[in-house]
C-alpha positions in Angstrom: 107.8 76.8 124.4 108.8 77.8 128.1 112.1 79.3 128.0 115.1 78.7 131.5 114.4 82.2 132.1 110.6 81.6 132.8 111.2 78.3 134.8 113.4 80.2 137.3 110.5 82.7 137.5 107.9 79.7 137.8 107.3 79.8 141.7 107.5 83.9 142.3 104.6 84.0 138.8 102.1 81.9 140.0 99.9 84.0 142.0 99.7 86.2 139.2 99.1 83.7 136.8 96.4 82.4 139.3 95.1 85.9 139.4 94.9 85.9 135.2 93.3 82.9 134.9 90.5 84.3 137.2 90.1 87.5 135.1 90.0 85.5 131.9 87.2 83.2 133.1 85.8 86.5 134.6 85.7 88.3 130.7 84.3 85.0 129.3 80.8 85.9 127.8 80.1 82.9 126.6 80.8 79.2 127.3 79.5 78.1 123.9 78.4 79.5 120.7 77.2 77.5 118.0 78.3 78.8 114.5 76.4 78.5 111.4 78.0 79.1 107.9 75.4 78.9 105.4 78.3 77.7 102.7 80.8 75.1 102.2 84.2 75.0 104.0 87.0 77.2 102.2 85.4 80.6 101.1 84.5 83.9 102.8 81.9 82.9 105.1 83.6 80.4 106.6 87.2 82.3 106.9 85.3 85.1 108.8 83.4 82.6 110.9 86.9 80.8 111.6 88.6 84.4 112.6 85.8 85.1 114.5 86.6 81.8 116.8 90.1 82.4 116.8 90.3 85.7 118.2 87.4 85.5 120.9 88.4 82.3 122.0 92.2 83.2 121.9 90.5 87.0 124.1 88.8 84.5 126.2 85.5 85.5 125.3 84.2 82.5 124.2 85.3 79.0 125.8 84.1 76.9 122.6 82.5 76.9 118.9 80.7 74.6 117.4 80.3 74.7 113.6 78.0 73.4 111.0 78.3 74.6 107.3 75.4 74.1 105.1 76.1 75.5 101.6 74.1 75.9 98.5 72.5 78.9 96.3 74.1 81.9 98.3 73.0 80.9 101.5 69.4 80.3 101.4 69.8 76.4 101.3 71.1 76.9 104.9 69.4 79.9 105.7 65.8 78.8 106.5 67.4 75.7 108.5 69.3 78.2 110.6 65.9 79.9 111.0 64.1 76.8 112.1 66.4 74.8 113.9 68.3 78.1 116.2 65.3 80.1 116.2 65.0 81.5 120.0 68.4 80.7 121.1 71.0 82.9 122.7 74.0 81.2 121.6 73.7 80.9 118.1 75.5 83.3 115.4 75.3 82.6 111.3 77.7 84.5 109.0 76.1 86.0 106.1 76.5 89.3 104.0 75.7 91.1 100.6 75.6 87.7 99.0 72.8 86.5 100.8 70.8 89.2 100.0 71.3 88.9 96.0 70.8 85.1 96.6 67.7 86.0 98.1 66.7 88.3 95.5 67.6 86.3 92.4 66.0 83.2 93.6 62.5 84.8 95.0 63.2 83.1 98.3 60.1 83.6 100.8 63.0 83.4 103.5 65.4 86.5 103.7 68.1 88.0 105.6 65.1 90.0 106.9 64.3 86.8 108.8 67.5 86.6 111.3 68.6 88.9 114.1 71.0 91.4 112.6 74.2 91.6 115.3 76.8 93.1 113.4 78.9 93.9 110.0 82.3 93.3 110.3 83.9 93.2 107.3 84.0 94.8 103.6 86.3 93.4 100.8 86.6 94.0 96.9 86.8 91.6 94.4 89.4 90.5 92.0 89.3 89.1 88.7 91.7 86.4 88.0 92.5 84.1 85.4 94.6 80.5 85.3 98.5 81.4 85.3 98.5 79.9 82.0 95.5 81.9 80.7 95.4 83.4 77.1 94.6 86.4 78.9 97.4 88.5 79.7 95.9 91.2 81.1 92.3 93.1 81.8 92.1 94.8 78.4 92.4 91.2 76.6 89.6 89.8 78.9 87.2 92.8 78.4 87.8 92.7 74.6 86.6 89.2 74.5 83.8 89.7 77.2 82.7 92.4 74.4 82.9 90.6 71.7 80.9 87.5 72.8 80.6 87.5 76.4 78.9 84.0 75.9 81.9 82.2 75.4 83.8 83.3 78.2 83.1 81.6 81.4 83.7 83.2 84.4 83.6 81.4 87.9 82.2 83.1 91.2 80.0 82.7 94.1 76.5 81.8 94.0 74.1 83.4 91.4 73.0 86.8 92.3 75.7 87.2 94.5 78.4 89.9 94.5 80.5 88.1 92.1 77.4 87.7 89.9 76.7 91.2 90.2 80.2 92.6 88.9 80.2 90.3 86.1 76.7 91.7 85.2 77.4 95.5 85.6 81.3 94.8 83.6 79.0 93.4 80.7 76.2 96.2 80.9 79.4 98.7 80.9 80.8 97.3 77.6 77.2 97.6 76.0 76.2 94.3 76.0 73.4 92.5 78.4 73.7 91.0 81.5 71.9 88.2 80.4 74.5 87.0 78.0 77.4 86.0 80.4 78.3 82.7 81.1 78.4 82.4 84.4 79.2 79.5 86.4 78.0 79.7 90.3 79.5 77.8 92.7 78.4 77.5 96.9 81.8 78.9 97.6 85.4 80.9 96.8 86.7 76.9 97.4 84.8 75.3 94.9 85.1 78.2 92.6 89.0 78.0 92.5 89.3 74.6 92.1 87.0 74.8 88.9 89.5 78.3 87.8 92.6 75.9 88.5 91.3 73.7 87.0 90.6 75.7 83.6 87.3 74.8 84.1 86.5 78.4 83.2 88.2 80.9 81.6 88.0 83.7 84.5 87.0 84.0 88.0 85.7 86.5 90.3 85.5 86.4 94.0 86.9 88.5 97.2 90.6 89.0 97.5 91.4 87.1 99.9 89.9 84.2 98.6 92.5 84.5 96.0 95.4 85.9 97.3 97.5 82.6 97.9 96.9 81.5 94.4 97.6 84.3 93.3 101.1 85.2 95.5 101.8 81.2 94.4 101.7 82.1 90.9 98.7 79.5 90.1 96.7 82.8 89.1 97.1 86.0 87.6 94.9 89.1 89.3 93.6 91.1 85.8 91.4 94.1 87.9 90.5 94.5 91.5 86.7 95.6 91.9 87.1 99.0 94.2 87.7 102.6 93.8 91.4 102.3 94.7 93.9 99.8 93.8 94.4 96.8 96.6 97.4 96.0 95.1 99.7 98.6 93.8 100.6 96.1 90.5 96.6 95.5 90.0 94.6 97.7 88.4 91.3 98.3 89.1 88.1 98.2 86.7 87.8 101.2 86.8 91.1 102.9 86.0 91.1 100.0 82.9 87.8 101.4 81.2 84.8 100.1 82.8 82.9 101.8 85.2 82.0 99.6 87.6 82.9 100.0 91.4 81.6 97.3 93.8 82.0 95.6 97.3 81.4 92.4 99.2 80.2 93.1 103.3 80.0 90.3 105.6 78.8 90.0 108.9 76.7 88.3 111.9 73.6 87.6 112.6 71.5 85.9 115.5 68.6 83.4 115.8 64.9 84.9 115.0 62.9 85.3 118.1 65.8 85.9 120.5 64.9 88.4 123.6 66.4 92.0 123.7 69.3 91.2 126.4 70.1 88.0 124.4 70.9 90.2 121.7 72.5 92.7 123.4 74.7 90.3 124.8 76.0 88.9 121.6 76.5 92.2 120.2 78.4 93.1 123.4 80.2 89.8 122.6 81.0 91.0 119.0 81.8 94.5 120.3 84.3 93.2 122.6 86.0 91.4 119.9 86.4 93.8 117.6 88.1 95.8 120.5 90.7 93.5 120.7 94.5 94.0 118.8 94.5 90.4 117.4 91.3 91.3 115.4 92.8 94.6 114.2 95.8 92.5 113.3 93.6 89.7 111.9 92.1 92.3 109.1 95.1 93.3 108.6 96.9 90.2 107.3 93.6 88.9 105.7 93.3 92.1 103.9 89.7 92.8 104.8 88.6 96.5 105.6 86.9 97.0 109.0 83.4 97.8 108.3 82.4 97.6 112.1 78.7 98.7 112.4 75.6 97.9 114.9 72.4 98.4 116.3 70.0 100.7 114.5 72.7 102.0 112.0 73.2 98.5 111.0 69.7 97.8 110.3 69.1 100.8 108.7 72.0 99.9 106.7 70.8 96.3 105.7 67.3 98.0 104.6 69.2 100.1 102.1 71.5 97.5 100.8 68.6 95.5 99.9 66.5 98.3 98.1 69.5 98.9 95.8 70.7 95.5 95.1 67.2 94.6 94.2 67.8 98.1 92.2 70.9 96.8 90.3 69.4 93.5 89.8 66.8 94.7 87.8 68.6 96.9 86.0 71.1 93.8 84.8 68.6 91.9 84.4 69.0 89.1 87.1 65.8 90.2 89.1 
């Protein structure tokens, strides 16, 4: 809203406003970005894509964003579409992360994260184990006891098969001395559908990133039993590790470009995301969303991807999911 003081000063401010507009225009790096989300609306990947749009547009880095959501199977339904339809396009980005790596390996997909062009790792987020507010499980100890007694009768909702949520459940059950294949895991295309299933009592519990369930936890519709980090994310919620289950996991997310783009186009996208990451608005957004800053680009990001793919494959084999 325009104040009276601003109205009085308007005439003198016009030259400065014009100069500011020219500066913002000069700062703009892309007129439009085509943002591809290989998941349904409402989940972590969609949230990150919309966050990039919010900060990049407000910061004058991008004029407009065009979104496309194609969900299913941890991103491996949408990934081939992005690869084939966006090949060589210098103005296209896709959000993906550790969930896709697990889904590709679990489903033995011929198209993987290696099929696209790494731009930047942006965030990392610990997971949280939740139950509906009216659940019989009042604390993590009770849920652990039920999983130890019979994993197959405790249905747990999460993201796509082979993703971070699925791996977390498999590791929990293995740590309890049971076979991870006994798990009753109900996979959903994203955090939104999983959330609906938990709130509707279609499952006994759920696992996802903290930010995806935080509103429901704050509203009292879900009960947070434990987080998956090395230390507490919330002072009132214990970690799995301190609860006697030696499991620590986290979920990273980032952006990737289309295959077949030229080196200058790739660098332009890296520069765009680097400039966005440097904005104070991005730092504030990370704080409000509860995301950890995990910024990484270039050869360091490529090396991280190679190690993460190898490590994920090892874990999936160990717990019988690949």
